[in-house]
GUVO-90543 format. One record per residue (C-alpha): chain; residue in three letters; residue number from 1; x negated, y, z. Coordinates in pm, whole numbers, plus 50000, padded with zeros to 5 digits. Each point is the difference from the previous one (the first is absolute). Example, Ala and Ser with C-alpha at 12.3 -4.5 7.8 and 13.67 -1.06 7.14 Angstrom:
% residues 2
<'A'; 'ALA'; 1; <48770; 49550; 50780>>
<'A'; 'SER'; 2; <49863; 50344; 49934>>
//
This chain:
% residues 382
<'A'; 'MET'; 1; <25868; 91070; 07716>>
<'A'; 'THR'; 2; <50047; 50369; 49977>>
<'A'; 'THR'; 3; <50175; 50216; 50250>>
<'A'; 'ASP'; 4; <50078; 50312; 49824>>
<'A'; 'LEU'; 5; <50310; 49838; 49830>>
<'A'; 'GLN'; 6; <50335; 50018; 50125>>
<'A'; 'THR'; 7; <50335; 49855; 50013>>
<'A'; 'GLN'; 8; <50331; 50117; 50023>>
<'A'; 'LEU'; 9; <50419; 49809; 50104>>
<'A'; 'LEU'; 10; <50166; 50091; 49641>>
<'A'; 'GLY'; 11; <50291; 50170; 50176>>
<'A'; 'ASP'; 12; <50138; 49950; 50324>>
<'A'; 'PRO'; 13; <50073; 49724; 50171>>
<'A'; 'LYS'; 14; <50302; 49832; 49974>>
<'A'; 'GLU'; 15; <50193; 49835; 50277>>
<'A'; 'VAL'; 16; <50125; 49682; 49841>>
<'A'; 'ASP'; 17; <50199; 49662; 50206>>
<'A'; 'VAL'; 18; <49784; 49742; 50081>>
<'A'; 'VAL'; 19; <50145; 49744; 49812>>
<'A'; 'ALA'; 20; <49976; 50238; 49663>>
<'A'; 'ILE'; 21; <49621; 50096; 50008>>
<'A'; 'GLU'; 22; <49934; 49749; 49712>>
<'A'; 'ARG'; 23; <50306; 50139; 49784>>
<'A'; 'GLU'; 24; <49932; 50347; 50120>>
<'A'; 'LEU'; 25; <49624; 50003; 49873>>
<'A'; 'VAL'; 26; <50087; 49886; 49633>>
<'A'; 'THR'; 27; <50213; 50297; 49961>>
<'A'; 'LEU'; 28; <49723; 50221; 50150>>
<'A'; 'TRP'; 29; <49793; 49840; 49729>>
<'A'; 'LYS'; 30; <50265; 50096; 49751>>
<'A'; 'ASP'; 31; <50078; 50339; 50122>>
<'A'; 'ALA'; 32; <49582; 50048; 49979>>
<'A'; 'SER'; 33; <49955; 49886; 49607>>
<'A'; 'GLY'; 34; <50325; 50119; 49900>>
<'A'; 'GLY'; 35; <50206; 50309; 49933>>
<'A'; 'THR'; 36; <50035; 50118; 50349>>
<'A'; 'ALA'; 37; <49622; 50074; 49990>>
<'A'; 'ASP'; 38; <49861; 50335; 50042>>
<'A'; 'PRO'; 39; <49950; 50003; 49560>>
<'A'; 'ASN'; 40; <49728; 50220; 50083>>
<'A'; 'SER'; 41; <49775; 49721; 50273>>
<'A'; 'ALA'; 42; <49770; 49743; 49874>>
<'A'; 'PRO'; 43; <50079; 49665; 49894>>
<'A'; 'VAL'; 44; <50043; 49729; 50310>>
<'A'; 'VAL'; 45; <49819; 49677; 49986>>
<'A'; 'ARG'; 46; <50140; 49777; 50278>>
<'A'; 'ALA'; 47; <49702; 49774; 50114>>
<'A'; 'CYS'; 48; <49937; 49760; 50268>>
<'A'; 'SER'; 49; <49675; 49749; 50084>>
<'A'; 'LEU'; 50; <50100; 49909; 50381>>
<'A'; 'ASN'; 51; <50282; 50040; 50276>>
<'A'; 'PHE'; 52; <49861; 50262; 50247>>
<'A'; 'ILE'; 53; <50197; 49937; 50347>>
<'A'; 'VAL'; 54; <49898; 50229; 50274>>
<'A'; 'VAL'; 55; <50165; 50006; 50354>>
<'A'; 'THR'; 56; <49949; 50252; 50220>>
<'A'; 'GLU'; 57; <50265; 50024; 50376>>
<'A'; 'ASP'; 58; <49989; 50366; 49970>>
<'A'; 'GLU'; 59; <50218; 50160; 49787>>
<'A'; 'LYS'; 60; <49767; 50343; 50014>>
<'A'; 'ASP'; 61; <49701; 49834; 49769>>
<'A'; 'VAL'; 62; <50219; 49890; 49771>>
<'A'; 'ASP'; 63; <49938; 50365; 49797>>
<'A'; 'GLU'; 64; <49627; 49971; 50025>>
<'A'; 'LEU'; 65; <50010; 49619; 49942>>
<'A'; 'ALA'; 66; <50134; 50118; 49634>>
<'A'; 'GLU'; 67; <49731; 50198; 49909>>
<'A'; 'MET'; 68; <49756; 49746; 50090>>
<'A'; 'VAL'; 69; <50191; 49727; 49849>>
<'A'; 'GLY'; 70; <50014; 50237; 49678>>
<'A'; 'GLU'; 71; <49665; 50026; 49969>>
<'A'; 'VAL'; 72; <49896; 49605; 50054>>
<'A'; 'THR'; 73; <50246; 49994; 49683>>
<'A'; 'LEU'; 74; <49814; 50196; 49766>>
<'A'; 'GLU'; 75; <49826; 49693; 49984>>
<'A'; 'HIS'; 76; <50241; 49723; 50112>>
<'A'; 'PRO'; 77; <50330; 50109; 49889>>
<'A'; 'ALA'; 78; <50249; 49791; 50183>>
<'A'; 'ARG'; 79; <50324; 49930; 50088>>
<'A'; 'ILE'; 80; <49959; 50255; 50372>>
<'A'; 'PHE'; 81; <50189; 49825; 50293>>
<'A'; 'LEU'; 82; <49956; 50310; 50294>>
<'A'; 'VAL'; 83; <50208; 49873; 50248>>
<'A'; 'ALA'; 84; <50051; 50120; 50413>>
<'A'; 'ALA'; 85; <50104; 49813; 50206>>
<'A'; 'ASN'; 86; <50124; 50105; 50353>>
<'A'; 'ARG'; 87; <50054; 49717; 50234>>
<'A'; 'ARG'; 88; <50035; 50216; 50288>>
<'A'; 'SER'; 89; <50330; 50184; 49906>>
<'A'; 'GLY'; 90; <50265; 49873; 50148>>
<'A'; 'THR'; 91; <50256; 50101; 49689>>
<'A'; 'PRO'; 92; <50020; 49757; 49690>>
<'A'; 'LYS'; 93; <49917; 50209; 49685>>
<'A'; 'LEU'; 94; <49899; 49879; 49652>>
<'A'; 'ASP'; 95; <49904; 50221; 49726>>
<'A'; 'ALA'; 96; <49861; 50019; 49704>>
<'A'; 'TRP'; 97; <49888; 50222; 49697>>
<'A'; 'ILE'; 98; <49855; 49978; 49666>>
<'A'; 'SER'; 99; <49729; 50238; 49771>>
<'A'; 'ALA'; 100; <49724; 49943; 49778>>
<'A'; 'ARG'; 101; <49632; 50159; 50107>>
<'A'; 'CYS'; 102; <49840; 50083; 49679>>
<'A'; 'SER'; 103; <49643; 50129; 49926>>
<'A'; 'LEU'; 104; <49997; 50408; 49883>>
<'A'; 'PRO'; 105; <49914; 49921; 49586>>
<'A'; 'VAL'; 106; <49791; 50180; 49798>>
<'A'; 'PRO'; 107; <50114; 50230; 49734>>
<'A'; 'GLY'; 108; <50190; 49799; 49707>>
<'A'; 'GLY'; 109; <49917; 49695; 50241>>
<'A'; 'LYS'; 110; <50271; 49767; 50181>>
<'A'; 'GLN'; 111; <50094; 49955; 50369>>
<'A'; 'VAL'; 112; <49902; 49672; 50126>>
<'A'; 'CYS'; 113; <50286; 49936; 50277>>
<'A'; 'CYS'; 114; <50019; 49740; 50245>>
<'A'; 'GLU'; 115; <50316; 49903; 50215>>
<'A'; 'GLN'; 116; <50021; 50115; 50350>>
<'A'; 'ILE'; 117; <50248; 49796; 50244>>
<'A'; 'ASN'; 118; <50079; 50173; 50369>>
<'A'; 'LEU'; 119; <50132; 49812; 50228>>
<'A'; 'THR'; 120; <50082; 50140; 50309>>
<'A'; 'ALA'; 121; <50125; 49723; 50318>>
<'A'; 'HIS'; 122; <50139; 50039; 50311>>
<'A'; 'GLY'; 123; <50028; 49728; 50320>>
<'A'; 'THR'; 124; <50088; 49706; 49890>>
<'A'; 'GLU'; 125; <50062; 50118; 49626>>
<'A'; 'THR'; 126; <49625; 49952; 50009>>
<'A'; 'ASN'; 127; <50035; 49609; 49959>>
<'A'; 'LYS'; 128; <50138; 50040; 49659>>
<'A'; 'ILE'; 129; <49669; 50163; 49835>>
<'A'; 'PRO'; 130; <49838; 49682; 49957>>
<'A'; 'SER'; 131; <50312; 49812; 49724>>
<'A'; 'ILE'; 132; <50060; 50444; 49861>>
<'A'; 'VAL'; 133; <49602; 50008; 49928>>
<'A'; 'THR'; 134; <50041; 49598; 49877>>
<'A'; 'SER'; 135; <50309; 50048; 49773>>
<'A'; 'LEU'; 136; <49843; 50294; 49806>>
<'A'; 'LEU'; 137; <49633; 49907; 49875>>
<'A'; 'VAL'; 138; <49828; 50035; 49700>>
<'A'; 'SER'; 139; <49954; 49631; 49942>>
<'A'; 'ASP'; 140; <49695; 49906; 49801>>
<'A'; 'VAL'; 141; <49737; 50242; 50176>>
<'A'; 'PRO'; 142; <49849; 49977; 50303>>
<'A'; 'GLY'; 143; <50110; 50131; 50381>>
<'A'; 'VAL'; 144; <49835; 50210; 50238>>
<'A'; 'LEU'; 145; <50133; 50096; 50340>>
<'A'; 'LEU'; 146; <49849; 50306; 50194>>
<'A'; 'TRP'; 147; <50059; 49956; 50362>>
<'A'; 'LYS'; 148; <50028; 50372; 50150>>
<'A'; 'GLY'; 149; <50037; 49908; 50330>>
<'A'; 'ARG'; 150; <49887; 49790; 50317>>
<'A'; 'VAL'; 151; <49979; 49643; 49957>>
<'A'; 'ASP'; 152; <50236; 49738; 50127>>
<'A'; 'ALA'; 153; <49918; 49613; 49902>>
<'A'; 'ASN'; 154; <50354; 49927; 50091>>
<'A'; 'ASP'; 155; <50199; 50292; 49802>>
<'A'; 'GLY'; 156; <50268; 49853; 49812>>
<'A'; 'VAL'; 157; <49995; 50243; 49703>>
<'A'; 'LEU'; 158; <49596; 49969; 49969>>
<'A'; 'GLN'; 159; <50043; 49665; 50015>>
<'A'; 'SER'; 160; <50249; 49938; 49692>>
<'A'; 'LEU'; 161; <49835; 50315; 49790>>
<'A'; 'ALA'; 162; <49680; 49781; 50054>>
<'A'; 'LYS'; 163; <50199; 49700; 49790>>
<'A'; 'VAL'; 164; <50061; 50232; 49710>>
<'A'; 'VAL'; 165; <49658; 50158; 49970>>
<'A'; 'ASP'; 166; <49608; 49953; 49897>>
<'A'; 'ARG'; 167; <49833; 50232; 50164>>
<'A'; 'ILE'; 168; <50058; 50170; 50386>>
<'A'; 'LEU'; 169; <49811; 50267; 50118>>
<'A'; 'VAL'; 170; <50029; 50203; 50349>>
<'A'; 'ASP'; 171; <49819; 50302; 50086>>
<'A'; 'SER'; 172; <49871; 49913; 50329>>
<'A'; 'SER'; 173; <49857; 50397; 50035>>
<'A'; 'GLU'; 174; <50302; 50123; 50083>>
<'A'; 'ASP'; 175; <50025; 49828; 50293>>
<'A'; 'ALA'; 176; <49821; 50171; 50243>>
<'A'; 'SER'; 177; <50012; 49704; 50292>>
<'A'; 'PRO'; 178; <49978; 49703; 49690>>
<'A'; 'GLU'; 179; <49919; 49727; 50217>>
<'A'; 'LYS'; 180; <50319; 49829; 50002>>
<'A'; 'SER'; 181; <50057; 50033; 49670>>
<'A'; 'LEU'; 182; <49677; 49846; 49874>>
<'A'; 'LEU'; 183; <50054; 49732; 50193>>
<'A'; 'ALA'; 184; <50336; 49955; 49855>>
<'A'; 'TRP'; 185; <49860; 50027; 49692>>
<'A'; 'CYS'; 186; <49739; 49729; 49943>>
<'A'; 'GLY'; 187; <50303; 49780; 50204>>
<'A'; 'PHE'; 188; <50244; 50120; 49700>>
<'A'; 'ILE'; 189; <49723; 49937; 49732>>
<'A'; 'LYS'; 190; <49952; 49648; 50122>>
<'A'; 'ALA'; 191; <50359; 49921; 49993>>
<'A'; 'HIS'; 192; <50028; 50155; 49645>>
<'A'; 'GLY'; 193; <49696; 49963; 49850>>
<'A'; 'ALA'; 194; <50082; 49721; 49744>>
<'A'; 'HIS'; 195; <50142; 50200; 49702>>
<'A'; 'THR'; 196; <49917; 50391; 50132>>
<'A'; 'THR'; 197; <49675; 50167; 50016>>
<'A'; 'PHE'; 198; <49940; 50305; 50217>>
<'A'; 'GLY'; 199; <49874; 50352; 50118>>
<'A'; 'ASP'; 200; <49924; 50269; 50240>>
<'A'; 'LEU'; 201; <49915; 50349; 49913>>
<'A'; 'ALA'; 202; <49810; 49985; 50271>>
<'A'; 'TRP'; 203; <49771; 49736; 49884>>
<'A'; 'THR'; 204; <49971; 50190; 49639>>
<'A'; 'HIS'; 205; <49907; 50336; 50199>>
<'A'; 'LEU'; 206; <49722; 49774; 50124>>
<'A'; 'THR'; 207; <49832; 49902; 49643>>
<'A'; 'ALA'; 208; <49765; 50327; 50009>>
<'A'; 'TRP'; 209; <49928; 49955; 50387>>
<'A'; 'ARG'; 210; <49878; 49608; 49924>>
<'A'; 'SER'; 211; <49833; 50133; 49733>>
<'A'; 'VAL'; 212; <49768; 50267; 50155>>
<'A'; 'VAL'; 213; <49939; 49753; 50282>>
<'A'; 'ALA'; 214; <49921; 49712; 49786>>
<'A'; 'ASN'; 215; <49779; 50237; 49776>>
<'A'; 'ALA'; 216; <49773; 50095; 50273>>
<'A'; 'PHE'; 217; <49919; 49701; 50092>>
<'A'; 'ASN'; 218; <49905; 49868; 49696>>
<'A'; 'PRO'; 219; <49683; 50040; 49954>>
<'A'; 'PRO'; 220; <49792; 49729; 50127>>
<'A'; 'GLU'; 221; <49810; 50190; 50280>>
<'A'; 'MET'; 222; <50377; 50110; 50135>>
<'A'; 'ARG'; 223; <50156; 49654; 49976>>
<'A'; 'MET'; 224; <49743; 49841; 50218>>
<'A'; 'HIS'; 225; <50174; 50249; 50265>>
<'A'; 'LEU'; 226; <50392; 49783; 50019>>
<'A'; 'ALA'; 227; <49839; 49785; 50218>>
<'A'; 'ASN'; 228; <49913; 50239; 50262>>
<'A'; 'ILE'; 229; <50315; 50216; 50009>>
<'A'; 'ALA'; 230; <50068; 50059; 50337>>
<'A'; 'SER'; 231; <50320; 50267; 50019>>
<'A'; 'LEU'; 232; <50234; 50096; 49743>>
<'A'; 'THR'; 233; <50177; 50347; 50041>>
<'A'; 'ILE'; 234; <50301; 50116; 49786>>
<'A'; 'GLU'; 235; <50141; 50314; 50031>>
<'A'; 'TYR'; 236; <50357; 50076; 49874>>
<'A'; 'SER'; 237; <50293; 50244; 50011>>
<'A'; 'SER'; 238; <50342; 50068; 49972>>
<'A'; 'THR'; 239; <50258; 50224; 49805>>
<'A'; 'SER'; 240; <50375; 50041; 50048>>
<'A'; 'ALA'; 241; <49980; 50238; 49698>>
<'A'; 'PRO'; 242; <49970; 49798; 49792>>
<'A'; 'ARG'; 243; <50057; 49717; 50228>>
<'A'; 'HIS'; 244; <49676; 49789; 49997>>
<'A'; 'SER'; 245; <49721; 49850; 50203>>
<'A'; 'GLY'; 246; <49708; 49842; 49960>>
<'A'; 'LEU'; 247; <50053; 49761; 50254>>
<'A'; 'SER'; 248; <50113; 49699; 49808>>
<'A'; 'GLN'; 249; <49711; 50088; 49728>>
<'A'; 'SER'; 250; <49754; 49961; 50305>>
<'A'; 'LEU'; 251; <50094; 49704; 50132>>
<'A'; 'LEU'; 252; <49951; 49812; 49659>>
<'A'; 'LEU'; 253; <49698; 50119; 49890>>
<'A'; 'ALA'; 254; <49861; 49879; 50366>>
<'A'; 'SER'; 255; <50180; 49685; 49915>>
<'A'; 'TRP'; 256; <49818; 50036; 49672>>
<'A'; 'LEU'; 257; <49656; 50035; 50110>>
<'A'; 'SER'; 258; <50039; 49714; 50307>>
<'A'; 'GLN'; 259; <50162; 49764; 49686>>
<'A'; 'LYS'; 260; <49740; 50038; 49760>>
<'A'; 'LEU'; 261; <49690; 50014; 50254>>
<'A'; 'LYS'; 262; <50181; 49678; 50165>>
<'A'; 'TRP'; 263; <50031; 50136; 50406>>
<'A'; 'SER'; 264; <50145; 49824; 50189>>
<'A'; 'THR'; 265; <50215; 50115; 50297>>
<'A'; 'ILE'; 266; <49927; 50023; 50375>>
<'A'; 'GLN'; 267; <50292; 50284; 50091>>
<'A'; 'LYS'; 268; <50260; 50118; 49789>>
<'A'; 'PHE'; 269; <50127; 50330; 49866>>
<'A'; 'THR'; 270; <50181; 50162; 50339>>
<'A'; 'GLN'; 271; <50110; 50343; 50097>>
<'A'; 'SER'; 272; <49729; 50199; 50150>>
<'A'; 'GLY'; 273; <50124; 50336; 49975>>
<'A'; 'ILE'; 274; <50305; 50183; 49829>>
<'A'; 'GLY'; 275; <49967; 49903; 49652>>
<'A'; 'ALA'; 276; <49652; 49809; 50086>>
<'A'; 'TYR'; 277; <49921; 49681; 49995>>
<'A'; 'SER'; 278; <49695; 49767; 50008>>
<'A'; 'ALA'; 279; <49895; 49635; 49940>>
<'A'; 'LYS'; 280; <49660; 49783; 50050>>
<'A'; 'LEU'; 281; <49866; 49761; 49749>>
<'A'; 'ARG'; 282; <49725; 49844; 49976>>
<'A'; 'LEU'; 283; <49691; 49827; 49720>>
<'A'; 'ASP'; 284; <49861; 49705; 50109>>
<'A'; 'GLU'; 285; <49879; 50170; 50337>>
<'A'; 'GLN'; 286; <50066; 50346; 49921>>
<'A'; 'ALA'; 287; <50273; 50177; 50171>>
<'A'; 'ILE'; 288; <50184; 50305; 49775>>
<'A'; 'ASN'; 289; <50176; 50245; 50180>>
<'A'; 'ILE'; 290; <50246; 50138; 49781>>
<'A'; 'ARG'; 291; <50222; 50335; 50050>>
<'A'; 'VAL'; 292; <50260; 50186; 49780>>
<'A'; 'VAL'; 293; <50077; 50318; 50175>>
<'A'; 'PRO'; 294; <50269; 50328; 49920>>
<'A'; 'SER'; 295; <49824; 50262; 49872>>
<'A'; 'VAL'; 296; <50106; 50324; 49808>>
<'A'; 'ALA'; 297; <50154; 50096; 49678>>
<'A'; 'ARG'; 298; <49795; 50196; 49738>>
<'A'; 'LYS'; 299; <50154; 50300; 49927>>
<'A'; 'GLY'; 300; <50322; 49880; 49652>>
<'A'; 'PHE'; 301; <49896; 49687; 50040>>
<'A'; 'PRO'; 302; <50243; 49666; 50091>>
<'A'; 'GLY'; 303; <49899; 49757; 50299>>
<'A'; 'SER'; 304; <49722; 49785; 49936>>
<'A'; 'ILE'; 305; <49661; 49877; 50035>>
<'A'; 'GLU'; 306; <49796; 50250; 50104>>
<'A'; 'SER'; 307; <49659; 49887; 50114>>
<'A'; 'VAL'; 308; <49844; 49632; 49978>>
<'A'; 'ALA'; 309; <49683; 49937; 50239>>
<'A'; 'ILE'; 310; <49780; 49717; 49999>>
<'A'; 'ARG'; 311; <49700; 49904; 50280>>
<'A'; 'THR'; 312; <49766; 49696; 49959>>
<'A'; 'ASN'; 313; <49776; 49890; 50239>>
<'A'; 'ALA'; 314; <49686; 50045; 49780>>
<'A'; 'GLY'; 315; <50033; 50390; 50089>>
<'A'; 'LEU'; 316; <50240; 50072; 49659>>
<'A'; 'ASN'; 317; <50310; 50224; 50028>>
<'A'; 'VAL'; 318; <50184; 50096; 49693>>
<'A'; 'LYS'; 319; <50293; 50249; 49998>>
<'A'; 'PHE'; 320; <50282; 50065; 49688>>
<'A'; 'VAL'; 321; <50161; 50345; 50115>>
<'A'; 'ALA'; 322; <50314; 50049; 49768>>
<'A'; 'THR'; 323; <49977; 50382; 49876>>
<'A'; 'GLU'; 324; <50180; 50331; 49897>>
<'A'; 'HIS'; 325; <49906; 49869; 49651>>
<'A'; 'HIS'; 326; <50242; 49812; 49873>>
<'A'; 'ASP'; 327; <49792; 49726; 49793>>
<'A'; 'CYS'; 328; <49725; 50022; 50252>>
<'A'; 'VAL'; 329; <49852; 49806; 50292>>
<'A'; 'LEU'; 330; <49687; 50126; 50280>>
<'A'; 'PHE'; 331; <49768; 49666; 49981>>
<'A'; 'SER'; 332; <49762; 50072; 50259>>
<'A'; 'LYS'; 333; <49706; 49716; 50151>>
<'A'; 'GLN'; 334; <49749; 50008; 50235>>
<'A'; 'LEU'; 335; <49762; 49723; 50057>>
<'A'; 'ASN'; 336; <49657; 50012; 50213>>
<'A'; 'GLY'; 337; <50067; 50347; 50087>>
<'A'; 'GLU'; 338; <49994; 50094; 49599>>
<'A'; 'SER'; 339; <50357; 50163; 49920>>
<'A'; 'SER'; 340; <50102; 50073; 49610>>
<'A'; 'GLU'; 341; <50381; 50155; 49934>>
<'A'; 'ALA'; 342; <50168; 49957; 49650>>
<'A'; 'MET'; 343; <50300; 50094; 49808>>
<'A'; 'LEU'; 344; <50177; 49730; 49838>>
<'A'; 'THR'; 345; <50263; 50066; 49765>>
<'A'; 'VAL'; 346; <50214; 49652; 50037>>
<'A'; 'MET'; 347; <50303; 50059; 50186>>
<'A'; 'SER'; 348; <50291; 50000; 49787>>
<'A'; 'ASP'; 349; <50278; 50247; 50069>>
<'A'; 'LYS'; 350; <50327; 49854; 49829>>
<'A'; 'SER'; 351; <50338; 50122; 50070>>
<'A'; 'GLU'; 352; <50241; 49717; 50164>>
<'A'; 'ALA'; 353; <50160; 49983; 49577>>
<'A'; 'LEU'; 354; <49656; 49885; 49881>>
<'A'; 'LEU'; 355; <49996; 49762; 50291>>
<'A'; 'VAL'; 356; <50287; 49838; 49904>>
<'A'; 'ALA'; 357; <49972; 50035; 49634>>
<'A'; 'GLN'; 358; <49654; 49819; 50070>>
<'A'; 'GLU'; 359; <50162; 49719; 50197>>
<'A'; 'LEU'; 360; <50246; 49926; 49734>>
<'A'; 'GLU'; 361; <49668; 49922; 49777>>
<'A'; 'VAL'; 362; <49960; 49700; 50184>>
<'A'; 'VAL'; 363; <50162; 49639; 49964>>
<'A'; 'THR'; 364; <49834; 49783; 50174>>
<'A'; 'ARG'; 365; <49949; 49913; 50368>>
<'A'; 'ASP'; 366; <49698; 50250; 50183>>
<'A'; 'SER'; 367; <49895; 49645; 50170>>
<'A'; 'GLY'; 368; <49712; 50289; 50162>>
<'A'; 'TYR'; 369; <50304; 50211; 50144>>
<'A'; 'GLU'; 370; <50174; 49717; 50162>>
<'A'; 'ALA'; 371; <49668; 49871; 50158>>
<'A'; 'VAL'; 372; <49978; 50351; 50170>>
<'A'; 'LEU'; 373; <50294; 49987; 50121>>
<'A'; 'LYS'; 374; <50041; 49684; 50146>>
<'A'; 'THR'; 375; <49699; 50056; 50179>>
<'A'; 'LEU'; 376; <50148; 50338; 50137>>
<'A'; 'ALA'; 377; <50261; 49830; 50124>>
<'A'; 'ASP'; 378; <49806; 49728; 50158>>
<'A'; 'LEU'; 379; <49822; 50312; 50190>>
<'A'; 'LEU'; 380; <50327; 50180; 50033>>
<'A'; 'LYS'; 381; <50162; 49682; 50157>>
<'A'; 'SER'; 382; <50009; 49990; 50400>>
//
């Protein structure tokens, strides 16, 4: 998917009565393709390959989310639902707008456009969101829900929408304290996994880190050290603009290693400082000390994992450090007094839109992710 393409709204969003949204959408397309459209504009083509529902708790996030979703629809044209659900507001209110989001056409080409429905609900009116969205879903195409907020397994809106979509995505990287959300997410998957698939953009972010760690231990002379790991230290950073933290990624990475290497638990994750966590696992009689500690974010980068260090009882020390280069990690190794360093070009600097687009390609359950999430939930439970 390319990122140099752009989208724009076909005219200003039109405020409509909630009960008239479908009728107003029909009028919107008639106007766009008929005589009221600018005769000098490119022809408009309506496209829809899925229903894409994005729910946030903060109205201020909607414009930024619209831009991100616009990039996603370049590859996955959809009927877009941008929903702001402000439960904390004391005054019940429900507003709706419709518009068409179109790719910028090449000279002589057509504008490929998607329908965009914005819903803003306050107070008890948020309870109406599932029924409104359900009544407007395009039939015979998949439905994907991107839940932008903390996960509460008892959330009525989330539970209701889960019944009408095929895939649900969260992004635990946006939560600076994701422990409760991760536990709730694990329970939610267990309760609703019969007909729905699940993903976490934090896990998608980890693809490159998992690859570089696995590849480092792939040579036979390195693989033998996996049974002698004595400690694992992961440093992560957090940023407020953009709101992003590497804590959930760090916890998932530690759980991935635990699950893959069949470590058992001696001591579950406990908070050992502000934003710091420690645990003690074991492989047979070998104890493994795990530390997850906060660090400083690289300038110009969102919060993420900053380094991964592994030490073995056989004298091997390896460390992976994120660099100022967007796609590189510095790999250092020390064994028996000999040291080496190498710059590995494996990291992936993908935007949120690219990550979401990648997740929309997934149609089956990610059993590997779900197993790691269950391992993490077991390590987080008190």
